[in-house]
C-alpha positions in Angstrom: 46.8 13.9 -33.5 45.4 17.2 -32.1 47.0 18.7 -29.0 45.1 20.9 -26.6 46.1 24.6 -26.5 46.6 25.6 -22.9 45.2 29.1 -22.8 46.4 32.0 -20.5 44.9 32.4 -17.1 43.1 35.6 -18.1 41.3 34.0 -21.1 37.6 35.1 -20.8 35.0 32.4 -20.7 32.1 34.5 -19.5 28.9 34.7 -21.5 29.0 37.6 -23.9 32.8 37.8 -23.8 34.0 35.3 -26.4 30.8 33.3 -26.7 30.4 29.7 -25.5 33.7 28.1 -24.6 35.1 25.4 -26.9 36.7 22.1 -25.9 40.2 23.6 -25.7 39.0 26.4 -23.3 37.2 24.0 -21.0 40.2 21.6 -20.8 42.6 24.5 -20.2 40.5 26.0 -17.4 40.2 22.6 -15.8 43.9 21.9 -16.0 44.7 25.3 -14.6 42.3 24.8 -11.7 43.8 21.4 -10.9 47.3 22.8 -10.8 49.2 22.9 -14.1 50.2 20.8 -17.0 53.7 20.5 -15.6 52.5 19.5 -12.1 50.2 16.9 -13.5 52.7 15.5 -16.0 55.3 15.2 -13.2 53.2 12.4 -11.6 54.8 9.1 -12.5 53.2 7.0 -9.7 50.1 7.4 -7.5 49.4 5.7 -4.2 46.4 6.2 -2.0 44.9 4.8 1.2 41.2 4.6 1.0 38.2 3.5 3.2 35.6 1.8 1.1 32.0 1.4 2.4 29.4 -0.6 0.5 26.0 -1.8 1.7 27.3 -5.2 2.8 30.9 -4.4 4.0 33.5 -1.9 5.0 37.2 -2.4 4.1 40.4 -0.5 3.9 42.5 -0.4 0.8 45.8 0.8 -0.7 45.7 1.6 -4.4 48.9 2.1 -6.4 49.4 2.8 -10.1 52.1 4.0 -12.5 52.1 5.9 -15.8 53.5 2.8 -17.6 50.3 0.8 -17.1 50.6 -1.0 -13.8 48.3 -1.0 -10.8 47.5 -2.9 -7.7 44.9 -2.6 -4.9 45.2 -4.5 -1.6 42.1 -4.8 0.5 42.3 -5.3 4.3 39.8 -6.1 7.0 41.0 -5.5 10.6 44.5 -5.0 9.3 44.6 -8.4 7.5 44.9 -8.6 3.7 41.9 -10.4 2.3 42.1 -9.5 -1.4 44.5 -8.2 -4.0 43.9 -7.2 -7.6 46.6 -6.1 -10.0 47.4 -5.2 -13.6 50.9 -5.6 -15.0 51.1 -4.1 -18.5 47.7 -5.7 -19.6 48.0 -8.9 -17.6 45.5 -9.0 -14.7 45.6 -11.2 -11.6 44.0 -11.4 -8.2 44.6 -13.1 -4.9 42.4 -14.2 -2.0 42.9 -16.6 0.9 40.3 -19.0 -0.6 41.5 -19.0 -4.3 45.2 -18.1 -4.0 46.6 -16.4 -7.1 44.5 -16.6 -10.2 44.7 -15.0 -13.7 42.3 -12.2 -14.3 39.7 -12.0 -17.1 40.0 -9.8 -20.1 37.0 -7.6 -19.0 38.5 -7.3 -15.5 41.9 -6.2 -17.0 40.1 -3.6 -19.1 38.3 -2.2 -16.1 41.6 -1.9 -14.2 43.2 -0.2 -17.1 40.4 2.3 -17.4 41.0 3.3 -13.8 44.6 4.1 -14.7 43.8 6.1 -17.8 40.9 8.3 -16.4 42.0 11.9 -15.7 41.9 11.7 -11.9 45.1 10.0 -10.7 48.1 10.0 -13.1 46.9 11.9 -16.2 45.3 15.2 -17.0 42.4 15.9 -19.4 44.9 17.6 -21.8 46.7 14.2 -22.1 43.6 12.2 -23.3 43.9 12.8 -27.0 47.7 12.5 -27.2 47.2 9.1 -25.5 44.9 7.9 -28.3 41.5 8.6 -26.7 38.8 11.0 -28.0 37.5 13.9 -26.0 34.4 16.0 -27.0 32.5 18.9 -25.5 28.8 17.9 -25.8 27.2 21.0 -24.3 25.7 21.9 -20.9 23.5 20.0 -18.5 21.9 21.2 -15.3 22.1 18.9 -12.3 21.1 20.0 -8.8 21.0 23.6 -10.0 24.5 23.6 -11.5 24.8 24.1 -15.3 27.8 21.9 -16.0 30.0 21.7 -19.0 29.7 18.1 -20.2 32.6 16.2 -21.8 32.5 12.8 -23.4 35.7 10.8 -23.2 35.9 7.7 -25.4 38.9 5.5 -24.5 40.8 3.8 -27.3 38.9 0.6 -26.6 35.6 2.3 -27.0 34.6 2.7 -23.3 32.8 6.0 -22.7 32.6 8.4 -19.7 30.7 11.6 -19.4 32.4 14.2 -17.2 30.6 17.1 -15.6 32.9 20.2 -15.2 31.7 22.9 -12.7 31.5 26.3 -14.5 33.1 28.2 -11.6 35.6 25.8 -9.9 36.4 24.0 -13.2 36.7 20.7 -11.3 35.1 17.5 -12.5 32.4 17.0 -9.9 30.6 14.1 -11.5 31.0 11.4 -14.1 28.5 8.9 -15.6 29.4 5.5 -17.1 27.5 2.5 -18.3 29.3 -0.2 -16.5 29.3 -3.0 -13.9 30.3 -2.0 -10.3 32.4 -5.2 -9.9 32.6 -6.7 -13.4 34.1 -10.1 -12.4 31.4 -10.5 -9.7 28.4 -9.3 -11.6 28.9 -8.2 -15.2 25.4 -6.5 -15.5 25.7 -3.1 -17.0 24.0 -0.1 -15.5 24.4 3.7 -15.5 26.5 4.6 -12.5 27.2 8.2 -11.4 30.3 9.0 -9.3 30.4 12.4 -7.5 33.7 13.8 -6.4 34.4 16.1 -3.4 36.8 17.2 -0.7 39.4 18.5 -3.1 42.8 18.9 -1.6 46.2 19.8 -3.0 49.0 17.2 -3.2 52.3 18.3 -4.7 50.6 21.2 -6.5 47.7 19.1 -7.9 44.1 19.0 -6.6 42.7 15.5 -6.0 39.2 14.6 -4.8 39.5 12.8 -1.5 35.9 11.5 -1.4 33.8 9.8 -4.1 30.3 8.3 -4.0 28.9 5.9 -6.6 25.2 5.8 -7.2 22.7 4.2 -9.6 21.6 7.1 -11.9 18.1 5.8 -12.2 17.3 5.3 -8.5 19.9 7.3 -6.7 20.8 4.2 -4.6 24.3 4.5 -3.1 26.5 1.7 -4.2 29.9 2.6 -2.7 31.6 5.4 -0.8 35.3 5.9 -0.9 37.2 8.2 1.5 40.9 8.8 0.9 43.0 9.5 4.0 46.4 9.9 2.2 47.8 10.3 -1.3 51.5 9.7 -2.1 53.0 10.7 -5.4 56.1 9.4 -7.1 57.0 6.9 -4.3 59.5 4.2 -5.4 57.6 1.1 -6.7 59.3 -2.1 -7.6 58.3 -4.3 -10.6 57.6 -7.1 -8.2 54.7 -5.2 -6.5 52.6 -5.6 -9.7 53.9 -8.8 -11.4 52.1 -12.1 -11.1 53.5 -14.0 -8.1 
């Protein structure tokens, strides 16, 4: 399986220097801009406190995930937990005061796993192909006056994402996916764009602290997430993720 070559910091990507950058070059510049391969690969667990605003509600959440395929998000209103969703090595479950603990659906489990695998929390772009996914450079696309490098990531289960890499900052500022916003509530598929901003360094790695999800066709805002804190490599017990 091909491995990405991490190119030296002085490698020239300017027009007329070495021609159009290839996939390895774009990935290398992105990883360098985020921090480094070593800093990213040192992340074994990720935890974030996030404020989520949607048209019909506002909630606070704590999201936690690990490199070995576990995640959990707890949702609170006024300090009280009102919902939990988790994935424990492929087995999904959820909890609410009304339903108690219930097993998750296969499509819900897939969506939770995608959130772990995407190159924003635990993994870097350079790790996608070694993890069995396919990454391609599809060309350039101008959005709001920025001529982005566009990558297509196809996960090992066939799910696709398009990533828009800024040609100067080398951060992923947008992605587009054909998916449902909340798959177990409404499985209807639609093109959703997520924009990322407020990049801040945590343990030597840049993370977006704000993301906005919109319908691509209409521009309607579906959800806004604002992260107040990110904690890396905090101790996490197995019981936090396992089905109660």
